[in-house]
N, C-alpha and C positions, 0 to 999 in steps of 0.2 A: 228436785236435783239442782247442782249447781250448772249454771248456764249464762254463756253470755249472748246479748240479745244484739244480733246486728241489724240497726234498726234502720229501714228504707225511709221513714217520714222526717223530710227537710226539718220538721219542728223539733223533732226529737234529737236527730243527729248531733253529735257534738263535734264542732269544729276547732280541734287542738291544733294549734298553728305550728310549722317549724318553717322557717326562714326556707329554707330550700326543699320543702317536702313536696311541691307540685312537681317539679323536676325530676326528683328521685323518683315518687311515686309512680309517674308516667313512664321513666325510663324503665322501671324495673316492669312496668304492667305491658309495655312493649315488649323487652325482651325475655321476659321469663312465661308469666301466668298464661297469657295469650298469642303466643309465638304460632301454634296452630293455626287459630281461627284469623290471626292476620295474614298469615301466608295464604291463606284460601283466600282473603278479599283481594290480598295482590293479583292472584292468577284470574281472578274472575272481573277486577276493576282498579286496573293499574293506575290511573289519574287520582281515584279516590284513594287508595293507597296512599300515594306518594304525599298527598294534602294530611292524612292521617299521620304519617309518619313526621312529616314536619311540625303538626300541632304537638304530639304525646314526646317527640324527642329533643326539640330544641326550644322549645318554651312555650310563653303562656297567651300568645295574641288570641287564640281559641278563647281562651280562660279570661278574657280580659272584661267578659261580664262578670264573673264570680269574684276577682280579686282586683286589687288597686294596690300598685306600689308607691309607699309614703318613705319619708326620711323620718327618723325620730333619735333624739337623745334621751337614754332612759334615765330618771330618775334614781341614784342609789338607794338600796335597803339594806341587804343583810347579807352575809356571805355563808355559804355551804361548802364544808372541807369533805372531800372523798377522797378515794386511791383508785386508780383504774386496776382492776383485778383481772380483766380478761380483755382481748381487742382481737379482730381479725384485720385490723389495719395498721402495718406495719410501721406507719407516721406516729401511733399512738402508743408510747412506752408505757408497759406493765409495770406498775409498781408507781408511777409517777401519780403525784400531789393532783387533786382535780378541784377547781373551785368554780362554784356556781353563785354569779351574782343575781341573786333574787332581787329586780329592781321593778319601775312602774312608767307609766307613760297612758296618759288619757287617750292615746292615738288608739290605743289596742281595745279592741270590744269589750266591753264589759259582761258579764254572765249575764244570762236571763233574769229579767226584771219580774220581779215578784215571787222570787223563789221563797216558800216558805224554810222556816229553820228546819221543819221535817225532813225536806226535799236534799237542802246542804248536809245535814247528817247521813243521810240515805248516802250522798254521794262521797261521804268522807270514808265510811263503813265498806264502800264499794259494791253496794247493791244494787242489782243490774237496773233495774225500773225508776232509777234516779233520773231527771232530767237537767239536774244542776250539773254545770261545767264552769271550767273557768279557762276561758282563750289565752293561750301564751305565746308570746314568738320567742324563739330560740335563735342564739345569733351562732355565727361561726366560730370554730375552737381557735384560741390565740395561745402561741407559745409564750410561756412566761417563765420567770425565778422565781423560787421561794426563798425563805430569809437565809438559808444553808447555800443560797446559788445553784441549787437542784432544779433540773426541768420540772415544769408543772406547765399545766392547761388552765385556761381561764374561758368562763363562757357565761354568756347572758340567757336569763329567763325571765322576760318580762310580760305583767300582764298590768290589768286596769288597774287603777289605785284604790278603789271599792273593795275587791277581794283583798287588796297590799293590808290594809287597814286590818283585816280581820287575823292577819297573821299573829298578831300578838296572843291569839289564842294558841296554845303550843300544838293541841291537836292540827288545828286546822293548818298551822304551820307546815308541820309535818306531811299533810294532804298535800299541799302546794307542792312541797321538797320533792315527793316521792312520783309526783306528775312529771316535775322537770326531768327529775333524773331519768324515769321510765322514756319520755319523749328523746331525753340525749343519748340513751343507750340505743335506741332503735337509728336515730337520726345519722349516728357516727359508729355503729355496730362495737361498740365497745361495753364492758360491765365495770358498773361501778359498786365500791364495797360499803353495806352497810356496818355499823351505825354510823349517822353523819355529826361533823363536828360543827361547832358554830364559832368559828373566830372572832375575836372583836374589830371588825372590819365594817364598813359600809359597800364597799366596792375593792374588787381585787382587779388591778391590772389598767389600761387606757381607757376612760369613757370616752366614747366619740359617736360622732352620727353614724347611724347605721340604716341602709336601706332594707326595708323589708315588705312581705307581702301582705296584706290584710282582706278578709272577705266584705265583699259587699253585702253579701247576704250567707244567709247557712246551708252549708252544703251537705248532701245525704253521705253517710258509710259507703252506699252503693253508688257507683259511677255508672252512669248510661254511657254507651261510646254509641252516639248517632249513625245513622244510616248514610245519610249525606252530609258531607263536611263543607260548609261555607265560612262565609262573614259574621253573618246571623247566629243570635242566641238560640239555642236548641228550645223551642217551648213546646209542652205537651198539652197545648189548650185543646187539642182535636182528638184527645185520645178518652172520651168520655164512653167508656164501655157498659152496655148494657147488662146489668146482671139477671142471672136466669136460677131455677132453683136445680138445676142438676148437680147432683153428688160429685164432689172432685174426684179426680183420677191422678192417679200415682204418674207423674213422669218419667221419661226415661231418663238415665242417667250414668255415667262411668267415673270410676276412680282410679286414679292414676297416680305415682308415685316421680319427684323430679328431684334434683340435687345442684345446689349450689354455695358455695362458699363452705362449705364441711356442714351445711344445713340441709336437710330434708324435709321435703315438702308432700302433703297431698294435695292433688288440684281434682277438684270435683265440678264436671260440667253437667247441668242440668238444661235437658232438651225442653223448651216453653213455647211451642208453636202458637198456643191460643194466647200468649200474655203480650200484650201491646208495650205494658209499664210494670214497673214495681209499684208502683203505686198500689198503697192497701194491702201491699205483701207483707210476709213476716218470714225471716230467717233468723232459726234459736240455733246454738249451739253449745253441746257440753263438751267434757273433754273426750269421750269417746261415743258421740252420737250427732245426729244433725237432723233438724227440722225444717221445713219451707212446707208456708201456705199462701196459697193465691186464692182468697174466697171465692166457693164455687167454681175452681178450676182445678187448682193442684193441691196434690197432698203428699208429703214425701216426710217420711220419718225412718232414717237409717242408720244402723250402726256403723261405728268406724274403725278399719283395720287398726289403729295406732291411737295412742294418745297424741292429743294436740294441744296445743296452746292456743287459749280462745281468746286472750288480748290481742296477739298479733294478725287475729283472721284479717283477711282481706276479699271482699265479694262484687264482683262487676257483672253487670248486664248490659249483653253487645244485643242492641236492640235487631238490626240487621240479619242476625243469626239465629235472633229468638234462643238466646242461651243466657243462662245464669252461671257463672264461674266464680267458683270460690277456691281459694289458696290459703291452707293450714299448716302453720310449722308442727312438725312431729317434735314430740317432748321423746328423750330419750333415757329411761331409767331401767331399773335392772328387771322390770315387770316385761321387757319388750325384747331381752336379750335372746331368750328361748323362742323356738320357732314351735308353731302350733298348728294343727291340720283343721281346729276350730274356729268360728266365727263367735264373736261376742255376742251376747253376755256368755262369760265362762263360769264354769261351777268352782266352789272354795279351791277343790282340788286340783284345778285347772292352774288357777292363781299360785298355789303353792308349787306346783311341779315348773311353771314359767319362772318363778320368783329363784327356783332352787338352782341357780347358774354358775356358783360360784366352785373351781375346781377343788375337789379334795386331794388331801396330800399325795394319796395314791393312785391317782388318775393320770391317765396319760396327758391330759390340758392342763398339768396341775403349773405352768411357766408364769402365771402371774402369781402365785404363791410363791413361787420359788426365787423368783427376783426380789422378792422382799428380805432384808436382813433381820433378823431377831434381835431384840433389845431385851436385857437381862438385866434382874438385879444382881447385888453382887453375891447372892447365895445360889445365882444358875436358874434362877426363877423366871420362865419367859414371861413378860407383861407387854410386848408391843410389837410391832413390824415396822422398819424404816425402809423409806424407797434409796437406792445407791444414790442419788443426787442429793437425800438428805444426808446422809452419811458424809457426804464429801463435803458439805459445809459445816460439819460437825466436827471432821476432823481438822480443817482450820480453824476452827474455835479452840477446841482442844488443846493443838499445837502452841497457840498464843500464849497458855496460861502456864504458870510456874507449876512446879512439883510441889506435893503429889496432884499429878493430872484427876478429875474428877470420872475420867471415863477410859474404859478401856477398849480400844478398837482395832479389830480384826477382822482378815476378809471375811469369814463367815459369823460374825456377833459382834453386837455394841454391848459393854455393862458397866453398871455404876463399878468404880474401883471400891475394894475388898474395904478401905478404910469408912466409906459410905453406907453403913449399915444400921442406921434409924430414919426414922421418920422425918425426922427434922432435917437432918444432915440433907438426905437426898432431894427432900422439898427446896432447900436452900440452894442447892445447886442446880435445882430446874428453875428457879426462877432465875436466876442471874442468868442463865443462858437465855431463856425467854425474853428477859430484861433488854438483853444483849442485842438480840435479832429484830426485836421490835425498834429498837431506839435506831439501827442502820438499816430497818426496812427490808430485811434480809428476805422474809417470805409475806407475799400480800396476804395469806392468811390471817397474820396477825394483827392484820389493819381492821379486823371484827371483834377486837378485844372490848372483854365483858367486865373483866372484874369480877368472873365466876369461877371458884374453883371447883373442880372434878374428883374425886377419889380414885386412884389406882390401886387396884387389889392386887395380893400376891406376898404378902410378909406373913409367915407363920409364927413369927414372932409378937406380931402385934395383936392384942385380942381385937381390935377390930377388921384384922386382915390388910388396913390400909398400908401401902409400901409408902406413897407419898401424894401429893396432890399438885395438880398442873391446872392451868387456865384451859378454857372451856375451849376458845378458839384453836388452841394450840395441839389439843389432840391428836387431829388426823395425820400429823408430821411426824408423831412418833406411835401412829396405829394401833393406840391402847384403848383397852375396851371402857366403853363408857355405859350409862344405864340412866332409862328413864321411863315415865310412868303414862300409861296412855287411860283414860276412862271413857267409857261410853253409857249413855243415861238411855232409860227407855220407863213406858210408863205400860199399863194393861188399861182397856177400856171397860167398859162396863158387859161388854160383851165379850171379854176376854182375850181382844186383838192386842198383841204386841205392836206397841210403837215407839222408836227411835228417836232420838233427839241428835239430829244429824249437822254440825255445825258448817259454815262456810267460810274459808280464807276470805280477808278483804283483797281487791283488788290490787291494793297498794304493797301489799306484802310483796318482798323481796324474792320470794321462794314460794313456788305451788301459788301463783294468786289466782282466787276464786275457784280454787279446788274445793270439794268436800272435805271434811276432816273430823277427826273424833272431838267428843263434845270436850274434853281437857285433853291437854297432852305438855308435857315437859320434861326437862333432864334433870336427874337427882344430883343436886351439888352434895358436896363435903357438909357432913354435921347433919344432914336431913335425912329422916327414913324414908320408907318408902311412904307410910301412912301422911309423914308429915310434908311430904312432896304433892301428895295427892291434893292435899287441904289446901296449901299454897298456890298451887295450880288451879283449882278450881276456884276459887275467889280471885285469883287475876284474871284467868281466861274467861269464864263464865259466870261469876259474880254467885258463884254458890257457897252459902254460909258453909261454916266447920260443922256445922251442927246435922248438914245434910251429907258433908263429903266425906265425913268419919265413918259414913255407914255404907260406902262402896266394898263389894267384894272382890278379893283376888279370884281370877279364873285361870290364870297360867303366864308364860313367858315364850317371848319368841328371839330367837338371836338372827343374826344377820349381817353380811358385811357390806360397807358402802365404798367403791372406787372415786374416789375422787382426785382431783389434780395435783394436790398436796401429800396424798397417800391413801392407804386403806384406813378405813372408821369401822371397827366393829363395834355394833351396839347389842343391849339387850333391854327387850320393852317388856 
C-alpha cells in the first residue's frame, strides 16, 4: 500500500527549512489544530498558557536551543521559471511569472553524511523509507518585473554546495526543483505550474544578505508540547520506560472536521495515557488509512472517512494531555462528491455509485451541464463544451480578426464558420488561437504547454473521423473529449494466486503525489493507435519492452467528466 511515514525518530526526520517556517507552523498549531486542547490548558493553568502563547505566537526564544539566526549571501546558481496558477493570497497575482533562484551557501546544513547512491535514488523516486534529504532555505518573495515590464516574483531556494554540484544531473536537478516548489507552495499558499523552464540566468532579482534560521540539530516531524514552560531546553532523559510483554491495546480516538481558507481538514485526536514520549512509536499514513503503534502499549489501525493529502500531514504530541493530534488535509475529487452510509473499504459498486455524480441532461440538477455552451463543427456536430468565461474571451479574439471570421458565436452555441470544413483548416485556426492566448498569457492552463497534439473526433467526411487536433493542455478550455490507455499487469503464482503489479507515484509529482497508480497510463496522441500508445507508455513508465506490452489484452472502457477550473474535461479510458 502507498503510505507516508510520519517518523518520530530524530535521525530519520527531515528538517527541510523555510525561512518563516517556525513562526507560521507554530501560529497554525496554536490557532487551528490544538485550539480545544490549548483552551483547556488556559482554564487549568493561565500562567502556563500565557507562556505557551508567547512561545508559539511570537517567536523563537524557547526554540533557541534548536535554531540559530545567521546572515548569508547566497551564491548564484541557476534559475527556474514557472507561473502562479492558483493563489489563496490576493497579493500574489495568478498568471504572473515566478522565478526561483536555486543557489547555495556553506552556511546551509548539508544532507546526511554517508548517504549511499541507493538512498539518494530512493529519495529522488519519492520512496517513503529513504533517509536522504536536502536541507533548503526559502527566502521571502520579492516583487520584480520581467523583460516585458510585467509583474513577476522572485524567490531564493538555498542549499549546501554539495547537493548543488549534483544538479548537473538532470534527474537530481528536477528533484531539487520539485522540493523547492513544494516548499514555496506550502509557505506562500500558491500553486506553481509545470513543466518548468530554465532561462539562461544565474540569478533573477537583487542578491543581498538574508537573515535565516537554521537548525542546530535535527528536529522530529512530531512536535512535543511540553507540560512546563521554562527557559531551559526540554530534555527527555528521564523517560526510560520499562517495556513489558503485555499485548498492545487500541487507544481511544476521535475524528472531527475543520475548515479554514477554503480547505477542509480531518483532526484526529488519539488518547495515550500510558505513553510518556513518542520515542520508538510509529505513525503511518495512507490516503484513506491511518496506523499508529507504540511497542507493547498501543496499536491503532483505522480507515479514514475521506481521502487525505499524505504529504502535508502534521502531527503533534501534547505531553501534559497525553494526546497525539494529527491534522490531515482532505482531497476533494469526484469520488467524494456523493454521500454514502457506508464506511470504507467500499465495494466496486459503491465506488461506481460515488463517482456517478455528474448531472444527466434530463435531471433536475443539470445546472452544471446547462451552464456550458456547446462547441460545434461547421456541420453542427457537437464536439465540446465551453465555459461562459471562455466564450467571452473567444468573442473578443474573434472580433479582432478580419472577415471571414473563423467562429460563429451565438448565445446558445459556438461553431466553426462554414468555410472551415477540413481537418487542415480547422487545425490551423485552432493553432493560431492557442498560440495567441499563450503569447498573451490569457489562460494559466496554457503554461503547461507540452507540444503534444490530441485528436478531436467528429468529422464523418474524414476516414479517421478526426475533425482537427489541438494542444493537450488546451483541451479543458474547449471541453473536448480526449482518450487514454490504462494498463495493469498481474502474475499467477504456482499456487494459482493472482498478484497485481501496483505502481506508486513519486512524491515529487505535481498531481497525486505518493498515490497508488496503474502499472502504465497515458494519453493517446494524434497519429498513434491504442496499441501503439500502450507500447509507448509501457516503455516510458514501466520499462516494459514492446514484445511484452504488445501482448496486452483489451478489457473495456470507461468514460467520465472532470470539472476543472478551466472547464469540463471529458475523458474515455
